[in-house]
DOKOL-209045 format. One record per residue (C-alpha): z, y, x. Coordinates in pm, 1 decimal. Each point is the difference from the previous one (the first is absolute). Layout:
BEGIN
        up     north      east
         Z         Y         X
...
END
This chain:
BEGIN
        up     north      east
   11893.5     -33.0   13456.6
      15.2     363.3     113.3
      22.8    -108.9     365.8
    -300.3    -226.9     -44.2
    -192.5     286.2    -160.0
      66.3     230.4     299.1
     -87.6    -268.5     255.2
    -322.9     -72.5    -185.4
    -106.4     363.0      27.4
      99.1      35.1     368.7
    -123.6    -333.5     134.2
    -271.6     -95.0    -248.1
     186.4    -311.3    -112.4
     -44.1    -153.6    -344.6
     273.0      61.3    -254.0
     193.8    -311.2     -92.2
     -37.4     -88.7    -366.3
     328.2      -6.9    -189.8
    -130.0    -284.3    -216.7
    -295.0    -240.0     -18.0
    -339.5     152.3     -70.8
     -35.3    -166.3    -340.9
     333.3     152.5    -108.2
    -104.5     348.3     106.8
    -312.8       6.8    -220.4
      43.2     175.7    -333.7
    -153.0    -171.4    -304.1
    -118.1     170.2    -317.5
     197.8    -176.0    -275.0
     -18.2     149.7    -351.3
     293.7    -220.1    -106.9
     219.1     218.7     222.1
    -122.1     328.9    -148.2
     264.8     203.6    -179.5
     -78.5     273.2    -251.0
     114.8     352.6      71.1
     -95.9     364.4     -35.0
     -65.8     217.8     301.2
      53.2     371.9      69.8
      -3.9      96.7    -367.9
    -290.2    -216.7    -115.2
     -52.7     -41.8    -374.2
     -72.2    -374.0      21.3
      78.6    -301.2     212.0
    -109.7    -161.7     319.8
      93.4    -353.7     103.7
      65.3     -26.1     374.3
     145.9    -194.3     288.2
      39.7      77.0     369.7
    -281.8    -171.2     188.7
     135.7     110.3     340.5
     320.4     197.1      69.2
      34.4     262.7     271.7
     164.9    -256.9     226.7
    -330.5    -191.8      20.7
    -113.3     244.7     272.0
     185.7     183.4     277.4
    -211.6     311.5     -62.9
      49.0     226.5    -300.2
    -105.5    -217.4    -292.0
     236.4      74.2    -289.1
    -147.3    -245.2    -250.5
    -308.9    -171.9    -133.2
      29.7     -64.3    -374.7
    -234.0    -216.4    -206.9
     -10.5      81.6    -370.6
    -182.4      12.5    -329.4
     -22.7     331.1    -185.6
      35.6     -73.1    -368.7
    -215.1     185.9    -255.9
     148.5     346.6     -38.8
     207.6     -47.7     314.3
      -9.4     133.0     352.4
     190.2     209.3     249.8
     105.5     349.9    -105.4
     -88.7     315.3     192.1
     226.1      43.6     305.5
      25.3     111.1     362.9
     110.4    -167.5     322.7
      91.5     230.9     286.7
      84.2    -266.5     260.3
    -239.4    -277.3    -108.6
    -370.7     -60.8     -43.2
    -119.2    -229.2    -274.7
    -318.4    -159.6    -121.6
     -74.0    -136.2    -345.7
    -269.6    -271.2      -7.1
    -155.3    -166.4    -306.0
    -191.0    -324.2      39.7
    -166.3     -24.7    -341.5
     -63.1     205.1    -311.8
      51.2     373.8      18.6
     285.6     248.4       8.9
      58.8     373.9      -0.7
     107.4     111.5     349.0
     167.1     338.0      46.9
      44.2     185.7     331.0
     141.0     355.8      -0.3
     -65.8      33.4    -372.8
    -366.6    -105.8      23.0
     -74.3    -312.0    -207.7
    -304.1    -229.3      10.1
     -77.5    -337.6    -154.6
     -77.5    -248.7     280.1
    -120.3    -359.9      -8.9
     133.6    -274.7     228.6
       5.8     -96.9     272.2
     110.6     350.1      95.8
     299.3     181.5     145.7
     117.8     358.2      36.9
     211.4      94.2     304.1
     268.4     259.7     -59.0
     133.5     205.6     289.0
     359.6     113.7      35.4
      79.0     302.1    -212.6
    -278.9     -57.4    -252.5
      48.5    -115.0    -358.2
    -152.4    -316.8    -146.0
      -2.3    -224.2    -305.7
    -198.2    -280.1    -163.8
     -54.5     -94.6    -364.8
    -170.2    -293.7    -172.1
    -183.7     135.1    -308.2
    -155.9    -337.3     -87.6
     104.5    -292.2    -216.5
      38.9    -257.1     281.1
     234.9     -22.0     300.2
    -138.9     131.4     329.6
      71.6    -181.2     328.6
     178.3     249.6     225.8
     152.2      43.6     345.8
     225.0     273.4     135.0
      32.9      41.7     379.4
     263.8     236.2     142.0
      34.4     110.0     364.1
     289.3     227.4      96.9
      12.9     272.0     263.7
     334.8    -140.8     117.9
      71.8    -372.7     -15.5
     199.0     -85.1    -312.7
      -2.6     350.6    -151.4
    -127.4      62.0    -354.9
       2.7     298.3    -234.0
    -154.2      93.0    -335.1
     -13.7     311.9    -217.5
    -106.6     -75.8    -357.6
    -197.8     244.3    -213.6
      73.7    -172.7    -334.6
    -370.9     -21.8     -79.6
    -157.9    -332.0    -100.7
    -351.8     154.0      22.0
    -107.0    -113.9    -347.2
    -304.5     171.7    -148.9
     -49.5     239.7     290.2
    -349.2     134.1      84.3
    -208.3    -228.0     223.8
    -234.1     110.9     276.2
    -316.2    -214.1      38.5
       2.7      46.5     379.0
     342.8     -54.9     158.2
     138.5     309.9     172.7
     197.4    -223.6     237.4
     -52.6    -271.1     262.8
     -82.4    -351.8    -117.4
     -50.2    -339.8     160.9
    -278.1    -218.6    -139.5
      -2.7    -364.2     106.4
    -366.2     -64.6     -72.2
    -170.4    -298.3     166.2
    -326.0     196.2       9.2
     158.6     238.7     253.4
      96.2    -273.0     249.3
    -184.0     -33.9     331.2
     -77.2    -325.8     187.0
     219.2     -73.9     303.5
    -119.5    -303.5     195.0
     276.6    -181.5     187.8
     267.3     236.5    -136.1
     287.9      10.0     252.8
    -163.7    -299.4     167.7
      -4.4    -202.9    -321.3
    -268.1    -227.0    -141.0
    -287.7     103.4    -224.3
     -67.7     348.5    -133.3
     276.9     190.8    -175.0
     -51.4     299.1    -228.9
     225.0     296.2      79.8
      70.1     365.5     -80.1
     279.6     245.9      74.9
      58.5     139.6    -347.3
     257.2     264.3     104.7
      77.0     119.6     352.2
     311.1     164.2     154.3
    -114.4     353.2     -86.2
      71.6     -73.7    -367.2
     373.3     -47.6      58.8
     285.8     218.6     126.9
     238.8    -287.5      76.5
     -66.7    -283.5     247.0
    -212.2    -171.0    -265.4
    -312.5     -66.1     205.0
    -274.0    -149.1    -214.5
    -121.6    -207.0    -292.0
    -266.5    -255.6      93.2
    -227.2    -222.2    -209.3
     -96.0    -334.7     153.5
    -204.7    -289.5    -136.1
     -39.1    -338.8     169.6
    -278.1    -223.8    -139.6
      57.8    -375.8     -10.3
      49.7    -133.0     353.8
      49.5     345.0     155.8
     312.5     119.8     176.3
     175.9     311.6     124.6
      73.8    -101.0     360.9
     331.0       9.1     185.4
     118.8     351.8      75.2
     313.1     212.4       5.2
     110.8     362.7     -27.1
     266.8     139.3     231.4
      49.7     313.6    -209.8
    -100.9     -94.6    -355.7
     139.6    -240.2    -258.9
    -216.0    -128.6    -284.9
      15.3    -155.8    -342.6
    -297.2    -216.0     -98.6
     -15.6     -15.9    -380.2
    -231.5    -273.5    -132.3
    -223.7     151.0    -268.0
    -198.1    -320.6     -57.8
     -47.7    -346.1     144.2
     195.5    -257.7     198.3
      45.3     -54.2     372.7
     252.3     -21.0     277.3
     183.3     240.8     226.5
     129.3     -65.5     349.7
     273.4     220.3     148.2
     132.3     -72.8     349.4
    -134.0    -353.7     -24.3
     157.6     -73.3    -340.3
    -239.6     -73.1    -288.2
      41.0      44.3    -375.9
    -228.6     -27.0    -302.2
     -81.4     322.6    -187.7
    -135.4      61.0    -348.6
     -94.3     284.0    -233.2
     295.5     232.1     -53.3
     175.9     -81.0     328.3
     121.7     272.7     237.3
      28.5     -93.4     369.6
     214.1     231.3     219.0
     -97.3      15.1     368.3
     249.5     156.4     242.2
     -58.3     185.7     326.0
    -164.7    -213.8     269.3
     -29.1    -308.6    -219.3
    -324.2    -181.5      79.8
    -167.5     -61.7    -333.8
    -322.7    -139.1    -141.0
    -140.2     -88.4    -341.1
    -245.8    -272.0     -98.5
    -193.9     -67.2    -317.7
      20.6    -375.5     -45.3
     -95.4      18.0    -366.6
    -335.1      19.3    -175.2
      23.7     352.8    -144.4
      31.9     332.8     182.5
     344.2      80.5     144.1
      61.1     370.9     -59.6
     282.5     221.0     129.3
     144.2     347.0     -40.6
     179.8      83.4     327.4
     281.4     255.1      29.8
      62.1     132.5     352.5
     326.5     175.8      92.5
      47.3     137.9     352.5
     317.7      17.6     207.0
    -105.3     356.2      92.8
    -242.4     239.8    -164.5
    -364.4     -57.2     100.9
      74.9    -313.6     204.4
    -294.5    -235.8     -52.1
     -67.8    -302.1     219.1
    -149.3    -347.1     -18.1
      26.7    -258.1     275.6
    -208.3    -312.2     -48.4
     107.7    -351.7      91.6
     336.9    -138.5     100.8
     262.7     202.2     187.9
     -56.3     -24.7     375.5
     315.4     -14.6     210.5
      22.0      49.2     375.9
     104.6    -274.1     241.0
END
């Protein structure tokens, strides 16, 4: 696999998938959630790994899909070799970055740079749908320094004193024929590479109305995860097609030609995580790979 990865970078060849596309897609499955406490939290979360670090060749460490139980969360802690983002999809939660705490309503995330402290707490009486995304500075390396602080009853600031990511449909912009696709997509780059210190490149928000598509394209220097926020459709990667549904996470490797189509009746909505092979490498090549004679 390592040889294939190097050849892909040098010659612009597609990476060979280790397994069929349908097997690579992570599925949100609450029956697989397991309760635990995290970094000194006072209450529980229930989590499973949606995608492991091996899902991408770049520096993904994990993508976890969870519920934060009432009174639960992630205790205050640091990472010095990782960047992390907590995302809530519904309800509200108290996000903390560097000791500043604000109550935020979903769908919202808060990126946390290396060397900065962070936590999250659910003060409500219902579970909150939650995701944790972790990108490491060095592939496969993880660290944590716990502060033994569950952040219960701390002062709240009405305006967050930290960066946030709002996935608000009202902020999307029309993109006709997006990547050569059909219809008019709605798109926005919610966070760009300047937000991150690692090779984490961006967080995008994409919506495909019924019948619309994100056309065939590839990235020579960026891998992506398309997480389905809502709707049903299909994905095609290197000519292989699979059905996708709400809660699915689709990993796309370097140079894989990929496209997405809304073949349902409701909007198909994505949160897209981009991770570069090198810092500040951003590229998009539309259509199939063209090879010389």
